[in-house]
C-alpha positions in Angstrom: 43.8 69.2 103.0 41.1 67.6 100.8 38.1 65.6 101.7 35.4 64.1 99.6 32.0 63.1 101.0 29.2 61.1 99.4 25.6 62.2 99.2 22.6 60.3 97.9 20.2 62.3 95.7 16.7 62.6 97.1 15.1 61.8 93.7 14.5 58.0 93.3 14.0 56.5 89.9 10.4 55.1 90.0 11.4 52.2 87.7 14.7 51.0 89.2 14.1 52.2 92.7 17.7 53.7 92.7 19.1 57.1 93.4 22.2 58.8 92.0 25.3 59.2 94.2 26.7 62.8 94.4 30.2 63.8 95.5 31.1 66.9 97.6 34.7 68.0 97.7 36.2 70.4 100.2 39.7 71.7 99.6 41.1 74.1 102.1 38.8 76.9 103.4 37.5 78.3 100.2 37.0 75.5 97.7 33.7 73.5 97.9 32.8 71.6 94.7 29.9 69.2 93.9 29.4 66.7 91.1 27.0 64.0 89.8 28.7 60.6 89.4 26.2 59.0 86.9 26.2 56.0 89.2 23.0 54.8 90.9 22.4 52.6 93.9 19.5 51.4 96.0 19.0 53.7 99.1 19.0 50.5 101.3 22.8 50.3 100.7 23.5 54.0 101.6 24.1 54.7 105.3 24.0 58.2 106.7 23.8 57.4 110.4 26.1 55.5 112.9 25.1 54.8 116.5 22.1 57.0 116.1 24.1 60.1 114.9 24.5 61.7 111.5 27.6 60.5 109.7 29.2 61.0 106.2 27.4 58.9 103.6 28.8 55.4 103.1 27.9 52.5 100.8 27.6 49.4 102.9 27.0 46.0 101.3 26.9 43.2 104.0 25.1 40.5 102.1 27.1 37.4 101.3 24.5 36.3 98.7 25.9 37.1 95.2 22.6 38.3 93.8 22.7 40.6 90.7 21.6 43.5 92.9 24.4 42.9 95.5 27.0 42.5 92.7 26.0 45.8 91.2 26.0 47.5 94.6 29.6 46.3 95.2 30.7 47.5 91.7 29.3 50.9 92.4 30.9 51.1 95.9 34.3 50.1 94.5 34.1 52.7 91.7 33.0 55.5 94.1 35.9 54.7 96.5 38.3 54.7 93.6 37.0 58.1 92.5 37.4 59.6 95.9 41.0 58.4 96.3 41.9 59.5 92.7 40.3 63.0 93.0 41.8 63.7 96.4 45.3 63.0 95.0 44.7 65.0 91.8 43.5 68.2 93.5 46.4 68.2 95.9 48.8 68.6 93.0 46.5 70.8 90.8 47.3 74.5 90.2 44.9 76.8 92.1 44.0 78.6 88.9 42.8 75.4 87.3 40.3 74.5 90.0 37.2 76.0 88.5 33.6 75.5 89.6 33.3 72.6 87.2 36.6 70.9 88.0 35.1 68.0 90.0 32.4 67.3 87.4 34.9 67.3 84.7 37.0 64.8 86.6 34.0 62.5 87.1 33.0 62.7 83.5 36.5 61.9 82.4 36.6 58.9 84.8 33.2 57.5 83.7 33.2 58.3 80.0 36.8 58.7 79.1 38.4 61.5 77.1 36.5 62.4 73.9 38.3 65.8 73.4 41.4 66.4 71.4 43.0 68.5 74.2 45.5 67.2 76.6 44.1 66.5 80.0 45.2 64.8 83.2 46.7 61.4 82.3 44.2 58.6 83.0 45.1 55.0 83.4 44.0 53.1 80.3 40.9 51.0 81.1 40.6 47.4 80.1 37.7 45.8 78.2 36.2 44.6 81.4 36.7 48.0 83.2 34.5 49.5 80.5 32.0 46.6 80.9 31.9 47.4 84.6 31.1 51.0 83.8 28.4 49.9 81.4 26.8 47.8 84.1 27.1 50.6 86.7 25.5 53.3 84.6 22.8 51.3 82.9 19.3 51.0 84.5 18.7 47.3 83.9 16.1 45.1 85.5 17.6 42.5 87.7 16.8 39.7 85.3 18.5 41.6 82.5 21.5 42.3 84.6 21.8 38.6 85.4 22.1 37.8 81.7 24.8 40.4 81.3 26.8 38.9 84.2 26.5 35.4 82.6 28.1 36.8 79.4 30.7 38.8 81.5 31.9 35.6 83.2 31.9 33.6 80.0 34.1 36.2 78.3 36.5 36.1 81.2 36.7 32.3 81.0 37.2 32.5 77.2 40.1 34.9 77.7 41.8 32.4 80.0 40.9 29.5 77.7 42.6 31.2 74.7 45.4 32.7 76.9 45.1 36.2 75.7 43.7 39.5 77.1 40.4 40.4 75.6 40.2 44.0 74.3 38.1 46.0 72.0 40.8 46.0 69.3 41.1 42.2 69.4 37.5 41.6 68.6 36.7 40.8 65.0 34.1 38.4 63.3 36.6 35.5 63.6 36.8 36.0 67.4 33.0 36.2 67.7 32.8 32.9 65.8 35.4 31.3 68.1 33.7 32.6 71.2 30.5 31.1 69.9 32.2 27.7 69.5 33.5 28.1 73.1 30.0 28.6 74.4 28.8 25.5 72.5 31.6 23.3 73.8 32.1 24.6 77.4 30.0 21.8 78.9 32.5 19.2 77.5 35.2 20.6 79.8 33.6 18.8 82.7 33.6 15.1 83.7 31.9 13.0 86.4 33.6 13.3 89.8 35.3 10.0 90.7 34.1 10.2 94.3 30.6 11.2 93.5 29.4 10.4 89.9 26.4 12.6 90.4 28.7 15.7 90.4 30.6 17.1 87.4 33.9 18.8 87.9 36.3 20.5 85.4 39.0 18.4 83.8 42.5 19.2 85.2 43.4 21.2 82.1 40.6 23.7 82.6 40.2 23.6 86.4 42.0 26.9 87.0 39.6 28.7 84.6 36.4 27.7 86.4 38.0 28.2 89.9 38.7 31.8 89.0 35.5 32.6 87.2 32.9 30.1 88.4 29.2 29.7 87.6 26.7 28.7 90.3 25.8 25.7 88.1 27.9 23.5 85.8 27.4 24.6 82.2 25.0 22.4 80.3 24.8 22.1 76.5 23.7 25.4 75.2 21.2 25.7 72.3 21.2 28.0 69.4 18.6 30.5 70.8 20.5 30.8 74.1 23.8 31.5 72.4 22.2 34.0 70.0 20.8 35.7 73.1 24.3 36.1 74.6 25.7 37.4 71.3 22.8 40.0 71.1 23.8 41.2 74.6 27.5 41.5 73.5 26.4 43.5 70.5 24.4 45.8 72.8 27.6 46.5 74.8 29.5 47.2 71.6 26.8 49.7 70.5 27.1 51.5 73.8 30.9 51.5 73.6 30.7 53.0 70.1 28.2 55.7 71.2 30.2 56.8 74.2 33.5 56.9 72.3 35.2 53.9 74.0 36.0 52.3 70.7 35.3 52.5 67.0 35.5 48.7 66.7 32.2 46.8 66.2 32.7 43.3 64.9 28.9 42.9 64.5 28.9 45.3 61.5 30.3 42.4 59.5 28.8 39.4 61.4 25.0 39.3 61.6 23.1 37.3 64.3 20.4 35.2 62.8 16.9 35.3 64.2 16.1 32.9 67.0 14.0 29.9 66.0 11.0 29.0 68.1 8.4 26.2 67.7 4.7 26.6 68.0 3.7 27.7 71.5 2.5 24.9 73.7 -0.1 25.5 76.3 -3.0 23.8 78.1 -6.6 24.2 77.1 -9.3 25.8 79.3 -10.7 22.3 80.1 -7.2 21.1 81.1 -6.7 24.1 83.3 -10.1 23.5 85.0 -9.2 19.8 85.5 -5.9 20.8 87.2 -7.8 23.3 89.5 -10.5 20.8 90.5 -8.2 17.9 91.2 -8.0 17.1 95.0 -4.4 17.7 96.1 -5.1 18.2 99.8 -2.9 15.2 100.6 0.2 17.4 99.8 -0.2 21.0 101.1 2.8 22.4 99.2 1.7 20.8 96.0 -1.8 22.2 96.4 -0.4 25.7 97.1 1.9 25.8 94.0 -1.0 24.4 91.9 -3.2 27.4 93.0 -0.4 29.8 92.2 0.1 28.3 88.8 -3.7 28.5 88.0 -3.7 32.1 89.2 -0.8 32.9 86.8 -2.8 31.2 84.0 -5.6 33.6 84.7 -3.6 36.9 84.7 -0.8 35.9 82.2 2.1 37.7 83.8 5.7 36.6 83.7 7.2 34.7 86.7 9.3 37.8 87.7 6.2 39.9 87.8 4.2 37.3 89.8 6.9 37.1 92.4 7.0 40.9 92.7 3.2 41.3 93.3 1.9 42.5 96.6 -1.5 43.1 98.1 -1.3 46.7 96.8 -1.4 45.4 93.2 -5.1 44.4 93.8 -7.2 47.4 92.9 -10.9 48.1 92.1 -11.9 49.5 88.7 -15.3 50.9 87.8 -16.9 49.2 84.8 -20.3 49.6 83.1 -21.4 46.5 85.0 -20.2 47.7 88.4 -16.9 47.6 90.3 -14.4 44.9 89.3 -11.3 43.7 91.1 -8.2 43.8 88.9 -4.5 43.1 89.1 -2.4 46.2 88.2 1.3 46.0 87.5 4.1 47.3 85.3 5.9 44.4 83.4 9.5 44.3 84.5 10.8 43.2 81.1 9.5 46.3 79.3 9.4 48.9 82.1 12.9 50.4 81.2 12.0 51.3 77.7 8.3 52.3 77.7 6.7 51.5 81.1 2.9 50.7 80.6 0.7 49.7 83.5 -1.2 46.5 82.7 -4.7 46.0 84.2 -6.1 42.4 84.2 -9.7 41.9 85.6 -9.9 39.0 87.9 -12.5 36.3 87.2 -14.3 34.2 89.8 -11.6 31.5 90.0 -8.8 34.1 90.5 -10.8 35.8 93.3 -11.5 32.4 94.9 -7.8 31.6 95.0 -6.9 35.0 96.4 -9.5 34.6 99.1 -8.0 31.2 100.0 -4.7 32.9 100.8 -6.1 36.0 102.6 -4.0 34.9 105.6 -0.9 36.0 103.8 -1.7 39.6 104.5 -0.5 39.0 108.1 2.8 37.4 107.0 6.3 38.9 106.5 8.2 38.8 103.3 11.6 37.3 103.6 14.0 37.5 100.6 11.0 37.7 98.3 9.8 34.4 99.6 7.6 33.4 102.5 9.6 31.3 104.9 8.1 30.6 108.3 11.2 29.3 109.9 13.4 32.3 109.0 10.9 35.1 109.8 12.0 35.6 113.4 15.7 35.7 112.4 15.1 38.0 109.4 13.0 40.8 111.0 14.8 40.9 114.4 12.3 43.3 116.0 11.6 45.4 112.9 8.1 46.4 112.2 6.4 43.8 110.0 5.5 44.9 106.4 2.2 46.6 105.9 -0.8 44.7 104.5 -0.3 46.5 101.1 3.2 45.1 100.9 2.4 41.6 102.0 2.8 38.8 99.3 -0.2 37.3 97.6 0.9 33.7 98.0 3.4 31.5 99.9 6.1 31.7 97.3 9.1 29.3 97.0 12.3 29.5 94.9 11.4 29.8 91.2 13.3 26.7 90.3 11.4 24.7 92.9 8.1 26.3 91.6 8.8 24.9 88.2 9.6 21.4 89.6 6.3 21.4 91.5 4.3 22.4 88.4 5.6 19.3 86.6 4.5 17.2 89.7 1.1 18.9 89.6 0.6 18.0 85.9 1.4 14.3 86.6 -0.8 14.2 89.7 -3.7 15.7 87.7 -3.3 13.4 84.7 -2.3 16.1 82.2 0.4 14.0 80.4 -0.6 14.2 76.7 2.3 14.0 74.1 3.4 17.2 72.4 5.9 17.9 69.7 8.8 20.2 70.8 12.0 21.4 69.3 15.1 20.3 71.3 16.8 23.6 72.2 20.3 22.1 71.9 20.0 19.9 68.8 17.1 21.7 67.0 15.4 18.4 66.3 11.7 17.8 66.8 10.9 15.4 69.7 7.8 14.0 71.3 7.5 14.7 75.1 4.8 14.6 77.7 3.5 18.1 78.4 4.1 17.4 82.1 7.9 17.1 81.4 8.0 20.6 79.8 5.5 22.3 82.1 6.9 25.5 83.7 5.8 28.9 84.9 6.1 30.3 81.4 3.5 27.7 80.2 1.0 29.6 82.4 1.7 32.8 80.5 1.4 31.0 77.1 -1.9 29.4 78.3 -3.3 32.8 79.1 -2.2 34.3 75.8 -3.0 31.3 73.6 -6.6 30.7 74.9 -7.4 34.4 74.7 -6.0 34.7 71.2 -8.0 31.8 70.0 -11.2 33.5 71.3 -10.3 37.1 70.1 -7.6 37.2 67.4 -6.7 40.8 68.1 -3.0 41.0 69.2 -3.4 44.6 70.5 -6.3 43.6 72.7 -4.6 40.5 74.1 -1.3 42.4 74.4 -3.0 45.0 76.6 -3.7 42.2 79.0 -0.5 40.2 78.7 1.9 43.2 78.6 3.3 42.5 75.1 4.4 45.5 73.2 2.2 46.7 70.4 3.1 45.0 67.2 4.9 42.2 69.0 5.9 39.4 66.7 5.2 36.8 69.4 1.5 36.7 68.3 2.5 35.4 64.9 3.3 32.1 66.5 -0.2 31.8 67.9 -2.0 32.1 64.6 -1.7 28.5 63.5 -2.4 26.7 66.7 -6.2 26.4 67.0 -7.1 22.9 65.7 -10.8 23.7 66.1 -10.6 26.6 63.7 -8.7 24.5 61.3 -11.2 21.6 61.5 -14.1 24.1 60.9 -12.4 25.4 57.8 -11.7 21.9 56.5 -15.3 20.9 57.0 -16.5 23.7 54.8 -14.6 22.3 51.8 
């Protein structure tokens, strides 16, 4: 009789917050084997107690919300369960002399990485392209935002396979298929028409309805621009590079098809005077608008990405000793770059930033719900659990990121910041004139921080140490030609 139990390693990855799952196999009285699975999961999904008593480890994912973290946890759970069933069947028919100390680890490695040896081993069911993609997502330590982009590509490839009515495989990929997939990405939005009953809704045309019912997106595809499509192709290339390195395939269509550099216009941001105008405008008539204005101004003063802002807690506020005395700072590790070379960013807080933080001191007594403050859902969410400590309390009353961006546009209009700017249409590539209020978003706060600092001190490494940009980042090249005051001073010297 064989039985496999699951154990969660005690070591937690400080970056991803996940631990590796281990397997322990017992076969008969004398055989006890153990192996690493190379699969990681958040400890919150691993249950070791039932009804107050110790129980075999199980992966339990109850959430109905299909967030990237939940999807990844379900992928890992399914793979672990498949492993357990497969290995229990294999050991029951294995010859006793073949069951060595490393037998279980060899089986796990064979399952995860495939057979790279020339020797004959236990037959393994051939994996599909998407099975290997699942493996890649399961073993890779991505940030949640990065994983979300991979899942967008994953579903687009599945739809493309149905659209062309053939099974996608490594061998079928070539430069021509890449070009055809790119055309599919550009044209996918045309597969939708206005709903006859509700013209505000768009539904798939009858010919393609089955495709989108099987592999849906949370939003109807919109026209995709060059940069967005190039980004998806870069992600696909990354997957092929992994597949080549791990021996899944020798095919790599990107050896013959190069991806052109993304094209960006000159960064657009508000001046220090405009930022002060926004902060000083009286918005007390609309509490939510006033709150999101304050959050936007705070983001302008620390220059972080929206994902990092939403992850910040009271514990991110620290005190650093300087030559002029103690100084309050925000300390954080940028989520976008933490997987490769995690560097802690320290941003001193000026008087305005401290004033905003003090205004929301009451948040230290609030409970965080689904990374957002939600008064009406608190009692339902915590159900008697101990509220979060002050150090884990959120800095501000955060709302959904999409709503945050919508409020920023409203704030700009309410404060009279509506000047015309030249922007490149992401879909057509043409230059257009738009009100800065129409393009305002959370990332404009980051550009405001970087742009105004760079105009004062044109040292990319110094500014990068405050913004979290990597040393030698090419992003700063776009800021070199934007200061009209510097240009005017130079022209006046002619």
